[in-house]
C-alpha positions as CSV (number, residue, x, y, z in Angstrom):
1,M,-17.2,-18.0,21.6
2,R,-17.4,-14.2,22.3
3,F,-15.4,-12.0,20.0
4,A,-14.7,-8.3,19.3
5,L,-14.6,-6.4,16.0
6,L,-11.9,-3.8,15.6
7,G,-12.6,-1.5,12.7
8,D,-15.2,-1.1,10.0
9,H,-13.6,-2.9,7.0
10,P,-16.3,-4.5,4.9
11,D,-14.6,-7.9,5.1
12,G,-14.5,-7.7,8.9
13,I,-18.2,-6.8,9.1
14,D,-19.1,-9.7,6.7
15,M,-17.0,-12.1,8.8
16,A,-18.7,-10.9,12.0
17,R,-22.1,-11.4,10.5
18,A,-21.2,-15.0,9.4
19,L,-19.8,-15.9,12.9
20,V,-23.0,-14.6,14.5
21,A,-25.2,-16.3,11.9
22,S,-23.7,-19.7,12.7
23,G,-25.3,-19.4,16.2
24,R,-22.1,-20.5,17.9
25,H,-20.4,-17.1,18.3
26,L,-21.4,-13.8,19.9
27,L,-20.2,-10.3,18.8
28,R,-19.7,-8.7,22.2
29,V,-17.7,-5.5,21.5
30,Y,-17.3,-3.2,18.5
31,S,-14.5,-0.6,18.3
32,G,-14.6,1.5,15.2
33,S,-16.4,4.3,13.3
34,A,-20.0,5.3,13.5
35,L,-20.5,4.1,9.9
36,G,-19.4,0.6,10.8
37,R,-21.7,0.6,13.8
38,S,-24.7,1.6,11.6
39,Q,-23.9,-1.2,9.2
40,L,-23.9,-3.7,12.0
41,Q,-27.2,-2.4,13.3
42,H,-28.6,-2.6,9.8
43,H,-27.9,-6.3,9.9
44,G,-29.4,-6.7,13.4
45,L,-26.2,-6.6,15.4
46,D,-25.9,-4.2,18.3
47,P,-22.7,-4.9,20.3
48,R,-21.3,-2.7,23.0
49,T,-19.1,0.1,21.6
50,I,-15.7,0.8,23.1
51,G,-13.4,3.3,21.5
52,D,-10.1,2.3,23.3
53,L,-8.3,-0.7,21.9
54,E,-6.6,-1.5,25.2
55,E,-9.9,-1.6,27.0
56,V,-11.3,-4.0,24.5
57,L,-8.4,-6.4,24.7
58,A,-8.4,-6.2,28.5
59,D,-11.9,-7.7,28.6
60,D,-11.5,-11.2,30.0
61,E,-14.7,-12.3,28.2
62,I,-13.2,-11.7,24.8
63,D,-11.9,-14.9,23.3
64,A,-11.3,-13.8,19.7
65,V,-10.7,-10.6,17.7
66,I,-11.4,-9.6,14.1
67,V,-8.8,-7.1,13.1
68,A,-10.5,-4.9,10.5
69,G,-9.1,-1.4,11.0
70,G,-7.8,0.9,8.3
71,P,-4.5,0.1,6.5
72,S,-2.6,2.5,8.8
73,A,-4.0,1.0,12.0
74,R,-4.2,-2.7,11.0
75,A,-0.7,-3.8,11.8
76,A,-0.8,-2.3,15.3
77,Q,-4.2,-3.8,16.0
78,L,-2.9,-7.2,14.9
79,R,0.2,-7.0,17.0
80,R,-1.7,-6.0,20.2
81,A,-4.5,-8.6,19.6
82,L,-1.9,-11.4,19.3
83,Q,0.0,-10.2,22.4
84,S,-3.3,-10.3,24.4
85,E,-3.4,-14.0,23.6
86,C,-6.7,-13.8,21.7
87,H,-7.6,-15.9,18.6
88,V,-7.3,-13.5,15.7
89,L,-8.9,-13.2,12.3
90,C,-7.2,-10.4,10.3
91,V,-8.4,-8.5,7.1
92,H,-5.9,-9.0,4.3
93,P,-3.5,-7.4,3.7
94,A,-2.3,-6.9,7.2
95,D,0.3,-4.4,6.0
96,P,2.1,-3.6,2.7
97,S,5.3,-5.1,4.2
98,P,5.8,-8.8,4.8
99,D,7.7,-7.9,8.0
100,V,4.5,-7.5,10.0
101,A,3.3,-10.9,8.9
102,Y,6.6,-12.5,9.9
103,E,6.3,-10.9,13.4
104,A,2.7,-12.0,13.7
105,A,3.7,-15.6,12.8
106,L,6.3,-15.7,15.5
107,I,3.9,-14.3,18.2
108,Q,1.3,-16.8,17.2
109,A,3.8,-19.6,17.5
110,D,4.5,-18.5,21.1
111,T,0.9,-18.2,22.2
112,G,-0.5,-21.1,20.3
113,R,-3.7,-19.2,19.4
114,V,-5.5,-19.3,16.1
115,L,-4.3,-16.7,13.5
116,L,-6.1,-16.7,10.2
117,P,-6.3,-14.2,7.3
118,L,-9.7,-13.3,5.8
119,L,-8.9,-15.0,2.5
120,P,-12.0,-17.2,1.8
121,A,-11.8,-17.2,-2.1
122,A,-9.7,-20.3,-2.3
123,L,-12.3,-22.2,-0.3
124,H,-14.8,-22.0,-3.3
125,P,-15.7,-25.5,-4.4
126,G,-15.0,-24.6,-8.0
127,I,-11.4,-23.7,-7.1
128,L,-11.0,-26.9,-5.1
129,R,-12.3,-28.8,-8.1
130,L,-9.8,-27.1,-10.4
131,A,-7.1,-28.0,-8.0
132,Q,-8.1,-31.7,-8.3
133,L,-7.9,-31.5,-12.1
134,V,-4.4,-30.0,-11.8
135,Q,-3.4,-33.0,-9.7
136,T,-4.9,-35.6,-11.9
137,E,-3.9,-33.9,-15.2
138,A,-0.1,-33.9,-15.3
139,S,0.1,-32.1,-18.6
140,V,-1.2,-28.7,-17.3
141,R,1.3,-26.1,-18.6
142,L,-0.4,-22.8,-17.9
143,I,-2.9,-21.2,-15.6
144,E,-4.8,-18.2,-16.9
145,M,-6.8,-15.9,-14.7
146,E,-8.8,-12.9,-15.9
147,T,-10.6,-10.6,-13.5
148,W,-13.0,-7.8,-14.5
149,S,-14.4,-5.5,-11.9
150,T,-16.9,-2.6,-12.0
151,E,-14.8,-1.0,-9.3
152,E,-11.2,-1.0,-8.3
153,V,-9.4,-4.4,-8.3
154,L,-6.5,-3.7,-6.0
155,L,-6.8,-4.1,-2.2
156,D,-6.8,-1.0,0.0
157,S,-6.3,1.2,-3.1
158,A,-8.6,4.0,-1.8
159,H,-6.1,5.2,0.7
160,E,-3.7,7.9,-0.7
161,G,0.0,7.1,-0.1
162,H,-0.8,3.5,0.7
163,K,0.7,0.6,-1.3
164,P,-2.2,-1.5,-2.6
165,G,-2.1,-5.3,-2.8
166,L,-3.2,-7.7,-5.4
167,P,-6.2,-10.1,-4.9
168,A,-6.4,-13.8,-5.7
169,W,-2.9,-15.0,-4.8
170,D,-4.5,-17.6,-2.7
171,M,-6.4,-18.9,-5.7
172,L,-3.3,-19.1,-7.9
173,R,-1.3,-20.8,-5.2
174,T,-4.0,-23.3,-4.5
175,L,-3.9,-24.4,-8.1
176,G,-0.2,-24.2,-8.9
177,G,1.7,-24.2,-5.6
178,E,4.3,-21.7,-4.5
179,V,5.3,-19.0,-7.0
180,G,9.0,-18.7,-7.8
181,E,9.1,-15.7,-10.2
182,V,6.8,-12.8,-11.2
183,F,6.9,-10.1,-13.9
184,V,4.3,-7.4,-14.2
185,Q,3.3,-5.3,-17.1
186,T,1.6,-2.0,-16.2
187,P,1.3,1.5,-17.8
188,R,3.6,3.1,-15.1
189,A,6.6,2.1,-13.2
190,E,4.5,1.4,-10.1
191,V,1.3,-0.5,-9.2
192,C,-1.4,2.2,-9.2
193,A,-5.1,2.2,-8.6
194,G,-7.2,2.4,-11.8
195,D,-4.5,0.8,-14.0
196,A,-4.9,-2.5,-15.9
197,L,-2.3,-5.0,-14.8
198,L,-0.9,-8.2,-16.4
199,V,1.1,-10.4,-14.1
200,L,3.1,-13.2,-15.6
201,G,5.0,-15.8,-13.6
202,R,6.3,-19.2,-12.9
203,F,5.5,-21.6,-10.1
204,V,8.3,-23.5,-8.3
205,N,7.2,-26.7,-10.1
206,G,7.7,-25.1,-13.5
207,M,4.1,-24.4,-14.4
208,L,3.4,-20.9,-15.8
209,F,0.6,-18.5,-15.1
210,Q,-0.8,-15.2,-16.3
211,A,-3.3,-13.0,-14.4
212,A,-5.0,-10.0,-15.9
213,Y,-6.7,-7.4,-13.6
214,L,-9.1,-5.0,-15.3
215,P,-10.7,-2.4,-13.1
216,N,-13.6,0.0,-13.9
217,Q,-15.3,-2.3,-16.5
218,A,-18.9,-2.2,-17.5
219,E,-19.6,-5.5,-15.8
220,A,-17.9,-7.9,-13.4
221,H,-16.5,-11.2,-14.8
222,M,-13.9,-13.8,-13.8
223,R,-12.4,-16.7,-15.7
224,I,-9.8,-19.2,-14.6
225,S,-8.4,-21.6,-17.1
226,L,-6.1,-24.6,-17.0
227,V,-4.3,-25.0,-20.3
228,S,-2.9,-28.5,-21.0
229,T,-1.8,-30.6,-23.9
230,T,-5.3,-32.0,-24.2
231,G,-7.3,-28.7,-24.1
232,R,-8.7,-26.3,-21.6
233,A,-10.6,-26.5,-18.4
234,N,-12.5,-23.2,-17.8
235,L,-14.1,-22.0,-14.6
236,V,-16.2,-19.0,-15.3
237,F,-18.0,-16.6,-12.9
238,A,-20.2,-14.9,-15.4
239,H,-21.2,-12.0,-13.0
240,G,-18.0,-12.0,-11.0
241,F,-16.8,-13.8,-7.9
242,P,-18.5,-15.2,-5.8
243,G,-21.5,-15.5,-8.0
244,Q,-22.7,-18.5,-9.9
245,A,-19.9,-20.5,-11.5
246,Q,-19.7,-22.9,-14.4
247,L,-16.8,-25.4,-15.0
248,S,-16.3,-27.0,-18.4
249,Y,-13.5,-29.5,-19.3
250,L,-12.7,-32.7,-21.2
251,D,-12.6,-36.0,-19.3
252,D,-10.1,-38.8,-19.8
253,K,-12.1,-40.0,-22.9
254,G,-12.1,-36.6,-24.5
255,E,-15.8,-36.0,-23.8
256,S,-17.0,-32.6,-22.7
257,R,-18.0,-32.4,-19.1
258,G,-19.6,-29.6,-17.1
259,E,-20.2,-28.7,-13.4
260,S,-21.9,-25.7,-11.8
261,W,-22.3,-24.1,-8.4
262,D,-24.8,-21.6,-7.1
263,I,-23.8,-18.3,-5.4
264,F,-21.0,-19.1,-2.9
265,H,-21.0,-17.7,0.6
266,P,-17.3,-17.4,1.3
267,W,-17.6,-16.2,4.9
268,L,-19.6,-19.2,6.0
269,A,-16.8,-21.4,4.6
270,L,-14.3,-19.4,6.5
271,V,-16.3,-19.8,9.7
272,E,-15.9,-23.6,9.3
273,R,-12.2,-23.2,8.7
274,F,-11.9,-21.0,11.8
275,E,-13.7,-23.6,13.9
276,Q,-11.4,-26.4,12.6
277,A,-8.4,-24.3,13.6
278,L,-10.0,-23.8,17.1
279,T,-10.3,-27.6,17.5
280,R,-6.7,-28.1,16.4
281,T,-5.4,-25.7,19.1
282,T,-7.0,-27.7,21.8
283,I,-4.9,-30.7,21.0
284,K,-1.7,-29.0,19.7
285,R,0.7,-27.4,22.2
286,P,2.4,-24.0,21.3
287,Q,5.7,-24.4,19.6
288,P,7.7,-21.2,20.1
289,G,9.8,-20.3,17.1
290,Q,8.1,-22.8,14.8
291,L,5.7,-21.4,12.2
292,A,2.3,-23.0,12.0
293,D,2.2,-25.6,9.1
294,E,-1.3,-24.8,7.8
295,C,-1.0,-23.6,4.2
296,L,-2.9,-23.9,0.9
297,T,0.1,-25.4,-0.9
298,K,0.6,-28.3,1.5
299,P,-0.3,-31.9,0.5
300,Q,-3.3,-31.4,2.8
301,P,-4.3,-27.8,2.0
302,L,-5.6,-25.7,4.8
303,L,-5.9,-22.0,4.8
304,G,-3.4,-20.5,7.3
305,W,-1.4,-17.4,8.1
306,Q,1.4,-18.6,5.8
307,D,-0.9,-17.9,2.9
308,A,-1.2,-14.2,4.0
309,L,2.6,-14.0,4.4
310,R,3.2,-15.4,0.9
311,A,0.6,-13.0,-0.6
312,L,2.4,-10.1,0.9
313,E,5.8,-11.4,-0.4
314,L,4.2,-11.7,-3.9
315,D,2.8,-8.1,-3.7
316,D,6.3,-6.9,-2.8
317,A,7.8,-8.8,-5.7
318,V,5.3,-7.3,-8.1
319,R,6.1,-3.8,-6.9
320,R,9.8,-4.5,-7.4
321,S,9.1,-5.8,-10.9
322,A,7.1,-2.7,-11.8
323,E,9.9,-0.4,-10.6
324,R,12.8,-2.2,-12.2
325,G,11.1,-3.4,-15.4
326,R,12.2,-7.0,-15.0
327,S,11.1,-10.2,-13.4
328,S,11.4,-10.6,-9.6
329,T,12.2,-13.9,-7.9
330,L,11.1,-15.1,-4.5
331,D,13.2,-17.0,-2.0
332,H,10.3,-18.1,0.4
333,Q,12.0,-17.3,3.7
334,E,10.5,-19.1,6.7
335,A,9.4,-16.9,9.6
336,T,11.0,-18.9,12.3
337,E,13.4,-18.0,15.1
338,E,16.1,-20.0,13.4
339,A,15.7,-18.1,10.2
340,S,15.7,-14.8,12.1
341,F,18.8,-15.9,14.0
342,K,20.7,-16.7,10.7
343,G,19.6,-13.4,9.2
344,T,20.7,-11.4,12.2
345,M,24.1,-13.2,12.4
346,T,24.7,-12.6,8.7
347,L,24.0,-8.9,9.2
348,V,26.2,-8.8,12.3
349,G,29.0,-10.7,10.6
350,C,29.1,-8.3,7.6
351,S,29.1,-5.3,10.0
352,L,32.0,-6.7,11.9
353,I,34.1,-7.2,8.7
354,W,33.6,-3.6,7.9
355,L,34.4,-2.6,11.5
356,A,37.6,-4.6,11.4
357,V,38.7,-3.0,8.1
358,T,37.9,0.5,9.6
359,M,39.9,-0.3,12.8
360,L,42.8,-1.6,10.8
361,I,43.0,1.6,8.8
362,L,42.6,3.8,11.9
363,S,45.4,1.8,13.6
364,V,47.9,3.7,11.5
365,W,47.1,6.7,13.7
366,V,45.8,4.9,16.8
367,P,48.0,1.8,17.1
368,W,46.1,0.2,20.0
369,L,42.9,-0.2,17.9
370,V,44.5,-3.2,16.1
371,W,44.3,-5.2,19.3
372,L,40.5,-4.8,19.4
373,I,39.9,-6.7,16.2
374,V,40.5,-10.2,17.7
375,P,38.2,-9.6,20.8
376,V,35.4,-8.2,18.5
377,F,35.4,-11.4,16.4
378,G,35.6,-13.4,19.7
379,V,32.4,-11.9,20.8
380,F,30.8,-12.8,17.4
381,L,31.9,-16.4,17.8
382,V,30.4,-16.5,21.3
383,M,27.1,-15.2,19.8
384,Q,27.2,-18.0,17.2
385,A,27.6,-20.6,20.0
386,L,24.3,-19.5,21.6
387,R,22.6,-21.5,18.7
388,W,23.8,-24.7,20.3
389,V,23.6,-23.6,24.0
390,V,19.9,-22.9,23.5
391,P,18.8,-25.5,20.9
392,A,15.5,-25.2,19.0
393,K,12.5,-27.0,20.4
394,S,11.3,-29.9,18.4
């Protein structure tokens, strides 16, 4: 498969290298800065360079696109890549607002193309092994995660005026399922680069979690623990993710067990997931208005765009918690045409109520306005009837 790389984000460059290294994909076009091009050349990649996005997407030989532009350009690149009906791999976060992810999901449902976020961390075999322990050990009460970094922890934090995102939501959701509530403790009433963060929360299934993010440390380190009535299971990355990992836990007999993994290559694992998704698209027809069902919290977990969407919702909830100083709940809205229709009709209905009250008051001076109230609500009822005139596709 021939693909294009839009932008010079390090994750995008690493993904491009992994795709080419597989021997099954070819980097045909690069559109980005001179720095990104020099990095590609350093790794033996020398694609044709095109500065104009529309010219890149107009190339009939481009089958897939890696969206890896800066935070201010990424959402527009994602939208245009999807509209051009290419398969898309997108650097996370696509945008600080979940709205862009909702829109992308709906476009993907119409085109039937692959849309995946560059979130390979949850594909680590140690994380998958911990998820198995959660399923087999019903007494797990708490998930702890501690991340030390020699650099900044937050995503896209180097861009001034940009709202940074939090990493590792995909890991937490793989272990505990969907998150229902979050509360953040931070030195300021906002999430800022350079600050230590402590995020507390509750999964929908009742399990609790706490995640500590510590930037600018002397060394990198990561620990994920499952706390149950029988003890702890600890997955430790002694030199930070994705280095060597060591898992220690107690088995059913109360005996200590240990497992270990060498340095993990997350982008190679994501290439395999991308190719699985390509295979699924050849046998699955597009379903306009219906969000793709691939997700890390499903009974058969598969990384999908829903995971990027949920991560953006959680970032938004953490920001609200920091600003208001209290916990923030999530309602897990579905990005479907039906959900959008209901939301739009709710907004229109509320607006019409206020309009009717306004016309009723003004009718004291302009009597004929009162006769417009009934026709206005009649139009609203006709709009509601469209839901049955044009039924959702099954």
